[in-house]
VEXDREN-2710 file (C-alpha; in Angstrom, 1 decimal):
% VEXDREN-2710
k/r/px/py/pz
1/PRO/-24.5/30.9/-34.0
2/GLY/-23.7/34.4/-32.9
3/HIS/-21.4/33.2/-30.1
4/PRO/-17.6/33.3/-30.5
5/PRO/-15.8/29.9/-30.1
6/ILE/-14.5/29.2/-26.6
7/PRO/-10.7/29.0/-26.6
8/PRO/-9.2/25.7/-25.4
9/LEU/-7.2/25.4/-22.2
10/THR/-3.8/27.1/-22.5
11/ARG/-2.0/24.7/-20.2
12/SER/-1.5/21.3/-21.6
13/LEU/-1.0/18.3/-19.4
14/PRO/1.7/15.6/-19.7
15/PRO/0.4/12.4/-21.2
16/MET/-0.5/9.6/-18.9
17/SER/1.1/6.2/-19.5
18/PRO/-1.5/3.6/-20.6
19/SER/-1.9/0.3/-18.9
20/SER/-0.6/-1.4/-22.0
21/SER/2.7/0.1/-21.3
22/GLY/5.6/0.1/-23.7
23/LYS/9.1/-1.0/-23.1
24/ALA/10.1/2.2/-21.2
25/ASP/7.2/1.8/-18.8
26/MET/8.1/-1.8/-18.1
27/LYS/11.7/-0.9/-17.4
28/LEU/10.4/1.5/-14.8
29/PHE/8.1/-1.1/-13.3
30/TRP/10.9/-3.7/-13.0
31/ALA/13.2/-1.0/-11.4
32/CYS/10.5/-0.5/-8.8
33/PHE/10.0/-4.2/-8.4
34/ILE/13.7/-4.9/-7.8
35/ALA/13.8/-2.0/-5.3
36/LEU/11.1/-3.7/-3.3
37/VAL/13.0/-7.0/-3.6
38/ALA/16.0/-5.3/-2.0
39/THR/14.0/-4.0/0.9
40/SER/12.4/-7.4/1.7
41/PHE/15.7/-9.2/1.1
42/ILE/17.2/-7.2/4.0
43/PHE/14.1/-7.9/6.1
44/GLY/14.3/-11.6/5.4
45/VAL/18.0/-11.8/6.2
46/ARG/17.4/-9.9/9.5
47/ALA/14.5/-12.2/10.4
48/ASN/16.6/-15.3/9.9
49/THR/19.7/-13.9/11.5
50/ILE/18.3/-12.5/14.7
51/GLY/19.2/-15.7/16.5
52/GLU/22.9/-15.3/15.6
53/LEU/22.7/-11.6/16.6
54/GLN/21.2/-12.5/19.9
55/ASP/24.1/-14.8/20.6
56/SER/26.7/-12.4/19.4
57/PHE/25.4/-9.3/21.2
58/ASN/23.7/-11.1/24.2
59/LEU/20.3/-9.7/23.3
60/SER/17.2/-10.1/25.5
61/GLU/13.8/-10.9/23.9
62/GLN/12.8/-7.3/24.6
63/GLN/15.9/-6.0/22.8
64/LYS/15.0/-8.2/19.9
65/GLY/11.5/-6.7/19.9
66/SER/13.0/-3.2/19.9
67/ILE/15.2/-4.1/16.9
68/ASN/12.1/-5.4/15.1
69/GLY/10.3/-2.2/16.0
70/ALA/13.2/-0.1/14.8
71/GLY/13.0/-1.9/11.5
72/MET/9.3/-0.9/11.2
73/TRP/8.2/2.5/12.5
74/PRO/11.0/4.7/10.9
75/PHE/9.7/3.2/7.6
76/ALA/6.3/4.8/8.4
77/ILE/7.8/8.2/9.3
78/SER/9.8/8.4/6.1
79/ILE/6.9/7.3/4.0
80/ILE/4.6/10.0/5.5
81/PHE/7.2/12.7/5.1
82/PHE/8.0/11.9/1.4
83/SER/4.4/11.4/0.5
84/LEU/3.8/15.1/1.5
85/VAL/6.7/16.5/-0.5
86/ILE/7.4/13.9/-3.3
87/ASP/5.4/15.8/-5.9
88/TYR/7.6/18.9/-5.3
89/ILE/11.1/17.4/-5.1
90/GLY/10.5/14.6/-7.7
91/TYR/10.4/10.9/-7.6
92/LYS/14.0/10.4/-8.9
93/THR/15.4/12.5/-6.0
94/VAL/13.5/10.3/-3.5
95/ALA/14.9/7.2/-5.2
96/PHE/18.5/8.5/-5.0
97/PHE/17.9/9.2/-1.3
98/ALA/16.7/5.6/-0.7
99/ILE/19.8/4.2/-2.5
100/ALA/22.1/6.3/-0.3
101/CYS/20.4/5.3/2.9
102/HIS/20.5/1.6/2.0
103/ALA/24.2/1.8/1.2
104/VAL/25.1/3.7/4.4
105/SER/22.9/1.6/6.7
106/LEU/24.4/-1.7/5.4
107/ALA/27.9/-0.4/5.9
108/LEU/27.1/0.6/9.5
109/THR/25.5/-2.8/10.1
110/LEU/28.8/-4.6/9.1
111/ARG/30.7/-2.5/11.6
112/ALA/28.1/-3.0/14.4
113/SER/29.7/-4.1/17.8
114/GLY/26.7/-4.1/20.1
115/TYR/23.0/-3.6/20.6
116/GLN/23.0/0.2/20.1
117/ASP/25.0/0.0/16.8
118/PHE/22.7/-2.6/15.3
119/TYR/19.6/-0.7/16.6
120/TRP/20.6/2.5/14.8
121/SER/21.7/0.8/11.6
122/THR/18.4/-1.1/11.5
123/LEU/16.6/2.2/12.0
124/LEU/18.4/3.7/8.9
125/VAL/17.5/0.6/6.9
126/ALA/13.9/1.2/7.8
127/VAL/14.1/4.8/6.6
128/ALA/15.5/3.6/3.3
129/ASN/12.7/1.0/3.0
130/GLY/10.0/3.6/3.6
131/THR/11.6/5.9/1.1
132/VAL/11.4/3.1/-1.5
133/GLU/7.8/2.4/-0.7
134/SER/6.9/6.1/-0.9
135/PHE/7.9/6.3/-4.6
136/ILE/7.2/2.8/-6.1
137/ASN/3.5/2.7/-5.1
138/PRO/2.3/6.0/-6.7
139/VAL/4.6/5.4/-9.7
140/VAL/3.0/2.0/-10.5
141/ALA/-0.5/3.3/-9.7
142/THR/0.1/6.2/-12.2
143/VAL/1.6/4.1/-15.0
144/PHE/-1.1/1.4/-14.8
145/ASN/-3.9/3.7/-13.9
146/LYS/-6.7/1.4/-15.3
147/GLU/-5.5/-1.8/-13.6
148/LYS/-4.2/-0.6/-10.3
149/ALA/-5.1/-3.5/-8.1
150/LYS/-3.6/-6.0/-10.5
151/TRP/-0.3/-4.3/-11.0
152/LEU/0.1/-3.3/-7.4
153/ASN/-0.3/-7.0/-6.5
154/ILE/2.3/-7.9/-9.1
155/LEU/4.6/-5.2/-7.8
156/HIS/4.2/-6.5/-4.2
157/ALA/5.2/-10.0/-5.4
158/GLY/8.6/-8.5/-5.0
159/TRP/8.2/-8.4/-1.2
160/PRO/7.8/-12.2/-0.7
161/ALA/10.3/-12.8/-3.5
162/GLY/12.9/-10.9/-1.5
163/LEU/12.0/-12.6/1.7
164/ALA/12.4/-16.0/0.0
165/LEU/15.7/-15.1/-1.5
166/GLY/17.1/-13.8/1.8
167/ALA/15.9/-16.8/3.7
168/LEU/17.2/-19.1/1.0
169/PHE/20.7/-17.7/1.3
170/CYS/20.6/-18.1/5.0
171/GLY/19.4/-21.7/4.7
172/LEU/21.9/-22.7/2.0
173/LEU/24.8/-21.0/3.7
174/PRO/24.1/-21.5/7.4
175/GLU/27.8/-21.4/8.6
176/THR/29.5/-19.4/5.8
177/LYS/31.6/-16.5/6.8
178/LEU/33.7/-16.1/3.7
179/PHE/36.3/-13.4/4.7
180/PHE/34.1/-11.9/7.4
181/GLY/34.5/-12.5/11.1
182/GLU/30.9/-13.6/11.8
183/VAL/28.2/-15.4/9.9
184/TRP/25.7/-12.5/10.3
185/GLN/28.3/-10.1/8.7
186/PHE/28.5/-12.3/5.6
187/ARG/24.7/-12.4/5.3
188/PHE/24.2/-8.6/5.6
189/ALA/27.0/-8.1/3.0
190/LEU/24.9/-10.1/0.5
191/CYS/22.3/-7.4/0.9
192/PHE/24.4/-5.0/-1.2
193/ILE/23.7/-7.2/-4.3
194/PRO/20.0/-6.2/-4.8
195/VAL/20.7/-2.7/-3.7
196/ILE/23.3/-2.2/-6.4
197/ILE/21.0/-3.8/-9.0
198/TYR/18.0/-1.6/-8.4
199/ALA/20.3/1.5/-8.2
200/LEU/21.6/0.7/-11.8
201/LEU/18.0/0.2/-13.0
202/ILE/16.7/3.4/-11.5
203/LEU/19.4/5.7/-12.9
204/PRO/18.3/5.8/-16.6
205/CYS/14.5/5.8/-15.8
206/ALA/12.2/8.8/-16.4
207/PHE/9.4/9.0/-13.8
208/PRO/5.8/10.1/-14.8
209/VAL/3.8/12.9/-13.3
210/ASN/1.6/11.6/-10.5
211/GLU/-2.1/11.0/-11.5
212/ARG/-3.3/13.6/-9.0
213/VAL/-1.0/16.3/-10.3
214/ALA/-1.8/15.5/-13.9
215/ALA/-5.5/15.9/-13.2
216/GLY/-5.0/19.3/-11.6
217/VAL/-6.2/18.3/-8.1
218/SER/-4.9/20.7/-5.6
219/TYR/-2.7/19.9/-2.6
220/ARG/-5.5/20.9/-0.2
221/GLU/-7.9/18.5/-2.0
222/MET/-5.3/15.7/-1.4
223/LEU/-5.2/16.5/2.3
224/ARG/-9.0/16.6/2.5
225/GLU/-9.1/12.9/1.7
226/VAL/-7.2/12.2/4.9
227/GLY/-8.8/15.0/6.9
228/ALA/-8.7/15.8/10.6
229/VAL/-9.5/12.3/11.8
230/GLY/-6.9/10.7/9.5
231/PHE/-4.2/13.1/10.7
232/PHE/-5.2/12.3/14.3
233/ILE/-4.6/8.6/13.7
234/LEU/-1.3/9.3/11.9
235/THR/-0.1/11.6/14.7
236/ALA/-1.3/9.3/17.5
237/LEU/0.9/6.5/16.1
238/THR/3.8/8.7/15.1
239/ALA/4.3/10.4/18.4
240/PRO/5.1/7.2/20.4
241/ALA/7.5/6.1/17.6
242/LEU/9.5/9.4/17.9
243/ALA/9.5/9.0/21.7
244/GLN/10.8/5.5/21.3
245/MET/13.6/6.7/19.1
246/MET/14.7/9.0/21.9
247/ASN/14.5/6.2/24.4
248/GLN/11.6/7.9/26.1
249/GLU/8.1/6.7/27.1
250/ALA/5.4/9.0/26.0
251/SER/2.2/9.0/28.1
252/TRP/-0.9/8.4/26.2
253/THR/-2.4/11.6/27.5
254/THR/0.5/13.6/25.9
255/VAL/0.2/11.6/22.7
256/PHE/-3.6/12.2/22.4
257/VAL/-3.1/16.0/23.2
258/ILE/-0.5/16.3/20.4
259/ALA/-2.7/14.3/18.0
260/ALA/-5.7/16.4/18.8
261/VAL/-3.8/19.7/18.2
262/VAL/-2.6/18.4/14.8
263/ALA/-6.1/17.2/14.0
264/VAL/-7.6/20.6/14.7
265/LEU/-5.0/22.4/12.6
266/ALA/-5.6/19.9/9.7
267/GLY/-9.3/20.3/10.1
268/LEU/-9.1/24.1/9.9
269/TYR/-6.9/23.9/6.8
270/THR/-8.8/21.2/4.9
271/ARG/-12.3/21.8/6.4
272/SER/-12.8/18.1/6.3
273/ALA/-12.9/15.2/8.8
274/GLY/-11.6/12.9/6.1
275/ASN/-13.2/10.5/3.6
276/TRP/-15.0/8.1/6.0
277/LEU/-14.3/5.1/3.8
278/PHE/-10.6/5.9/3.8
279/LEU/-10.7/6.1/7.6
280/VAL/-12.2/2.6/7.7
281/VAL/-9.2/1.4/5.6
282/LEU/-6.8/3.1/8.0
283/ILE/-8.3/1.3/11.0
284/THR/-8.3/-2.0/9.1
285/ILE/-4.6/-1.9/8.0
286/GLY/-3.2/-2.0/11.5
287/PRO/-4.1/-5.6/12.4
288/LEU/-3.7/-6.6/8.8
289/ALA/0.0/-5.5/8.8
290/THR/0.5/-7.4/12.0
291/THR/-0.9/-10.5/10.4
292/GLU/1.7/-10.4/7.6
293/LEU/4.8/-8.6/8.7
294/GLY/4.6/-9.2/12.4
295/THR/4.4/-12.9/11.9
296/ASP/7.2/-12.9/9.3
297/GLY/9.5/-11.2/11.8
298/TRP/9.0/-13.7/14.5
299/MET/8.1/-16.9/12.7
300/PRO/11.6/-18.3/12.0
301/GLU/12.6/-18.2/15.7
302/LEU/9.2/-19.4/16.9
303/LEU/9.0/-22.4/14.7
304/LYS/12.3/-23.7/15.9
305/LEU/10.5/-24.7/19.1
306/SER/7.8/-26.8/17.5
307/GLY/9.4/-28.0/14.2
308/PRO/11.0/-31.4/13.5
309/GLN/14.1/-31.8/15.6
310/ASP/15.8/-33.8/12.9
311/LEU/15.8/-30.8/10.5
312/PRO/17.6/-27.8/12.1
313/SER/16.8/-25.4/9.2
314/PHE/13.1/-26.4/9.1
315/ALA/11.9/-22.9/10.2
316/THR/13.9/-21.3/7.5
317/TRP/12.5/-23.6/4.8
318/ILE/9.0/-22.9/6.0
319/PHE/9.7/-19.2/5.7
320/VAL/10.9/-19.8/2.1
321/TYR/7.9/-22.0/1.3
322/VAL/5.4/-19.4/2.5
323/SER/7.1/-16.6/0.6
324/ALA/7.3/-18.6/-2.6
325/ILE/3.5/-19.3/-2.5
326/MET/2.9/-15.5/-2.0
327/THR/5.2/-14.6/-4.9
328/VAL/3.5/-16.9/-7.4
329/LEU/-0.1/-16.0/-6.4
330/ARG/0.6/-12.2/-6.5
331/PHE/2.1/-12.6/-10.0
332/TYR/-1.2/-14.1/-11.1
333/ALA/-3.4/-11.7/-9.1
334/GLY/-5.1/-10.1/-12.2
335/PRO/-7.8/-12.8/-12.8
336/ILE/-8.3/-13.4/-9.1
337/VAL/-8.9/-9.6/-8.4
338/HIS/-11.3/-9.4/-11.3
339/ARG/-13.1/-12.5/-10.1
340/PHE/-13.7/-11.4/-6.5
341/SER/-13.3/-7.6/-6.7
342/PRO/-10.7/-6.0/-4.3
343/VAL/-13.1/-5.8/-1.4
344/GLY/-14.4/-9.4/-1.8
345/LEU/-10.9/-10.7/-2.0
346/LEU/-9.9/-8.9/1.3
347/GLY/-12.8/-10.6/3.1
348/VAL/-12.1/-14.0/1.8
349/SER/-8.3/-13.7/2.4
350/ALA/-8.8/-12.5/6.0
351/SER/-11.1/-15.4/6.8
352/ILE/-8.5/-17.9/5.4
353/ALA/-5.7/-16.2/7.3
354/ILE/-7.5/-16.6/10.6
355/ILE/-7.9/-20.3/10.0
356/GLY/-4.2/-20.6/9.0
357/LEU/-2.9/-18.8/12.1
358/MET/-5.1/-20.9/14.4
359/LEU/-3.8/-24.0/12.8
360/LEU/-0.2/-22.8/12.9
361/SER/-0.4/-22.0/16.6
362/HIS/-1.2/-25.6/17.5
363/ALA/0.7/-27.5/14.8
364/THR/3.9/-29.4/15.6
365/GLY/6.3/-31.3/13.5
366/TRP/5.5/-31.8/9.8
367/THR/1.9/-30.7/10.3
368/ILE/3.3/-27.1/10.4
369/LEU/3.7/-27.5/6.6
370/ALA/0.0/-27.8/6.0
371/ALA/-0.9/-25.0/8.5
372/ALA/1.7/-22.7/6.8
373/THR/0.1/-23.4/3.4
374/VAL/-3.3/-22.2/4.6
375/TYR/-1.7/-19.2/6.3
376/ALA/0.2/-18.3/3.1
377/LEU/-3.0/-18.5/1.0
378/GLY/-4.8/-16.2/3.4
379/LYS/-2.2/-13.5/3.8
380/THR/-1.1/-13.3/0.2
381/PHE/-3.5/-10.6/-1.0
382/LEU/-4.2/-8.6/2.2
383/TRP/-1.5/-5.9/2.0
384/SER/-1.3/-5.4/-1.8
385/THR/-5.0/-5.5/-2.4
386/THR/-5.6/-2.9/0.3
387/LEU/-3.2/-0.7/-1.5
388/GLY/-5.0/-1.3/-4.8
389/LEU/-8.3/-0.6/-3.2
390/THR/-7.0/2.7/-1.8
391/SER/-5.5/3.8/-5.1
392/GLU/-8.7/3.0/-7.0
393/GLN/-11.2/4.6/-4.6
394/PHE/-9.2/7.6/-3.5
395/PRO/-7.3/9.0/-6.5
396/LYS/-7.7/12.5/-5.3
397/GLY/-5.4/11.6/-2.3
398/GLY/-2.5/10.9/-4.6
399/ALA/0.6/9.6/-3.0
400/LEU/-0.6/10.6/0.5
401/THR/-3.6/8.3/0.8
402/LEU/-1.8/5.4/-0.9
403/ASN/1.3/5.6/1.2
404/GLY/-0.6/6.7/4.3
405/VAL/-2.2/3.3/4.5
406/SER/1.2/1.6/4.5
407/ALA/2.5/4.1/7.1
408/VAL/-0.4/3.4/9.5
409/GLY/0.0/-0.4/9.1
410/VAL/3.7/-0.3/9.8
411/LEU/3.3/2.2/12.7
412/PHE/0.8/0.0/14.3
413/LEU/3.1/-3.0/13.9
414/GLY/6.3/-1.2/15.0
415/VAL/4.9/0.6/18.0
416/ALA/2.0/-1.6/19.3
417/SER/3.1/-5.0/18.1
418/ALA/6.9/-5.5/17.9
419/VAL/7.7/-3.7/21.1
420/ALA/4.8/-5.3/22.9
421/CYS/5.8/-8.8/21.8
422/GLY/9.3/-8.5/23.2
423/PRO/8.5/-8.0/26.9
424/TRP/5.7/-10.6/26.6
425/ALA/8.1/-13.1/25.0
426/ASP/10.5/-12.7/28.0
427/LYS/7.7/-13.8/30.4
428/VAL/5.8/-16.4/28.3
429/ALA/7.4/-19.9/27.9
430/PRO/5.5/-21.3/25.0
431/LEU/6.5/-18.7/22.4
432/GLN/4.8/-20.6/19.6
433/PHE/1.4/-19.4/20.9
434/LEU/2.4/-15.7/20.7
435/PRO/1.7/-14.9/17.0
436/ALA/-1.6/-16.7/17.1
437/VAL/-2.9/-14.9/20.2
438/LEU/-1.9/-11.5/18.8
439/ASN/-2.8/-12.0/15.1
440/VAL/-6.1/-13.8/15.5
441/PHE/-7.4/-10.9/17.5
442/GLY/-6.0/-8.5/14.9
443/LEU/-7.6/-10.3/12.0
444/MET/-11.0/-10.3/13.8
445/VAL/-10.7/-6.5/13.8
446/CYS/-9.7/-6.7/10.2
447/ILE/-12.8/-8.6/9.3
448/GLY/-14.9/-5.9/11.0
449/GLY/-13.2/-3.2/8.9
450/VAL/-13.5/-5.2/5.7
451/THR/-17.2/-5.7/6.4
452/ALA/-17.7/-1.9/6.8
453/ALA/-15.7/-1.4/3.6
454/VAL/-17.9/-3.8/1.7
455/SER/-21.0/-1.8/2.6
456/ALA/-19.3/1.4/1.8
457/ALA/-18.0/0.1/-1.5
458/GLY/-21.5/-1.0/-2.4
459/VAL/-22.6/2.6/-2.3
460/ARG/-19.6/4.1/-3.9
461/GLY/-18.8/1.3/-6.4
462/ALA/-15.9/-1.1/-6.0
463/GLY/-14.8/-0.7/-9.6
464/VAL/-11.5/0.9/-10.7
465/THR/-11.6/4.6/-10.4
466/THR/-9.4/6.9/-12.5
467/VAL/-9.1/10.5/-13.1
468/THR/-9.1/12.0/-16.6
469/ARG/-8.5/15.5/-17.8
470/PRO/-8.1/15.9/-21.5
471/ALA/-5.7/18.6/-22.6
472/ASN/-8.1/20.1/-25.1
473/ARG/-11.1/20.6/-22.7
474/SER/-12.9/23.9/-23.2
475/ALA/-12.8/26.6/-20.5
476/SER/-16.4/26.0/-19.6
477/ALA/-15.7/22.3/-19.1
478/ALA/-12.6/23.2/-17.0
479/ALA/-14.8/25.2/-14.7
480/ALA/-17.2/22.3/-14.2
481/PRO/-16.7/20.0/-11.2
482/ARG/-14.1/17.2/-12.0
483/ARG/-15.7/13.8/-12.4
484/TRP/-14.1/10.6/-11.1
485/LEU/-15.4/7.9/-13.4
486/PRO/-15.0/4.1/-13.3
487/ALA/-12.8/2.9/-16.0
488/SER/-13.8/0.2/-18.5
489/GLY/-13.0/-3.4/-17.7
490/CYS/-14.3/-3.5/-14.1
491/ALA/-17.5/-4.9/-12.7
492/PRO/-20.0/-2.0/-12.5
493/THR/-22.5/-1.7/-9.7
494/LYS/-26.3/-1.6/-10.2
495/ARG/-26.3/2.2/-10.1
496/GLN/-23.5/2.4/-12.7
497/ARG/-25.4/-0.1/-15.0
498/ARG/-28.6/2.0/-14.6
499/LEU/-26.7/5.2/-15.5
500/ARG/-25.1/3.6/-18.5
501/ARG/-28.5/2.3/-19.8
502/ARG/-29.9/5.8/-19.6
503/ARG/-26.9/7.3/-21.4
504/SER/-27.1/4.7/-24.2
505/GLN/-30.9/5.4/-24.6
506/ALA/-30.3/9.1/-24.7
507/ALA/-27.5/8.6/-27.3
508/THR/-29.9/6.7/-29.6
509/ILE/-32.4/9.6/-29.8
510/GLU/-31.7/11.6/-33.0
511/PRO/-31.4/15.3/-32.1
512/PHE/-34.1/17.4/-33.6
513/VAL/-33.2/20.9/-34.8
514/LEU/-36.0/23.4/-35.5
515/PRO/-36.0/24.7/-39.0
516/ALA/-35.4/28.4/-39.5
517/SER/-39.1/29.0/-40.5
518/VAL/-40.4/27.6/-37.2
519/ARG/-38.0/29.5/-34.9
520/SER/-39.7/32.7/-35.7
521/VAL/-43.3/31.4/-35.2
522/PRO/-44.4/32.3/-31.7
523/GLY/-46.7/30.7/-29.1
524/ARG/-49.3/28.2/-30.2
525/ALA/-48.4/28.2/-33.9
526/ALA/-45.0/26.8/-33.1
527/ALA/-46.5/24.3/-30.7
528/SER/-48.8/23.0/-33.4
529/ILE/-46.0/22.5/-35.8
530/LEU/-43.9/20.6/-33.3
531/SER/-46.8/18.4/-32.3
532/SER/-47.2/17.3/-35.9
533/ARG/-43.7/15.7/-35.9
534/PRO/-43.8/12.0/-34.7
535/GLY/-42.4/11.4/-31.3
536/ILE/-42.4/15.1/-30.3
537/ALA/-44.9/16.3/-27.7
538/ALA/-45.0/20.1/-27.5
539/THR/-46.8/22.0/-24.7
540/PRO/-48.5/25.2/-25.8
541/ALA/-47.1/28.4/-24.3
END
């Protein structure tokens, strides 16, 4: 009484789409899903056609590694760039750019006449793929903001689905040219089909405002999540990629100096070294990406050396089999994620993947099928669950933290793995041991990172984290620090359960309002009146 009412906020925020999305939301989700299918379809076709390309263009193993690298690191550069500007230029603009890049790159691929032509067309495909990744991940995380890990896993079922379809076409039509001059030209012409489908699905869709923007979190706060150390890691991996694009070899001294300068500038602007748990995830994602994508790129050619000789397409069918397992499991990721929690699922999956890779490196003949099954079970949830964990735990980082994890993983793979594998493969005779030697080491590092993430998540809480900002908050509430609260439906930590108990107990206490006659009684008189009420202990003034 006596105080004027506080006016509500004048700026209203756009409504956030609920997890129980309607028809329009699901149309957007399936458009994003098919866009990812298109990117992996191209990847699967290239992985299963690299042998024909080697024969047609007389490629060395090192050139094959360079092509695999060109299919990876431009992906990361484009995803970093668009993550920084996507909230300004709009998600639909980025989607149109991806469609254009896919169409142009495939047209250039069909006209390729040598190593350089195919190298540059592959590079442009990677730019398109990174552009797709830069908008689909934050869109799905925003639309399904209370079940991020589940729906990001379902979204990324599109990756193995596209791989399986691409490999399936290559296996069913091994010698088909149609009206093209070469088999590889016919295969890459098939890639236009998923690109056209996702373009038609994207056109009528309306994209939501990103969760970070809707919550009013500033651009600088987003950068603070990455911080100086995070930008050092990003720059240290991006600089060699740019040098590689210009056919130059950058010395590590130069790379580290450039990365240090960028880190200092980022630190001065953000005044933050970065969220330390996010930095742990950045370190973990490198070997994790090598485990999944690096092996996918080399497996079809490697398995030809140790598979049954009476089945020439055995490697292709193993590729399809592994991808089919991943697709089915990711579609049913919801109960699995809730059973283990994202962090626990990462630890279990990494352990199984190590066993699968060790078995796969020594398997021959039909025993490869059993080893590939274990490997598929292990690697299914690594990438997509890491994205879900990042989106849940670092919502202030918006598109940058979510896509930055993908960028670091692919940069690590493209610069450190794909290009390193090529020269090694030229010198090593038993190529079937190559993925195991590289990836078992990488997964051991991954286990160390996951262990650190488990301890960190125990402090912070491994539950789903969302940001809420009602449009009718009062000005005093708007001035208060923003709270990032765990959403319902997740497994709370001990600290969260304790806080909930205290709040529920406080809510059951009936508020006591002093009568008007008591408010004017000073000192000990008021204290004696209050002490006569049951449950009220008053201290004399």
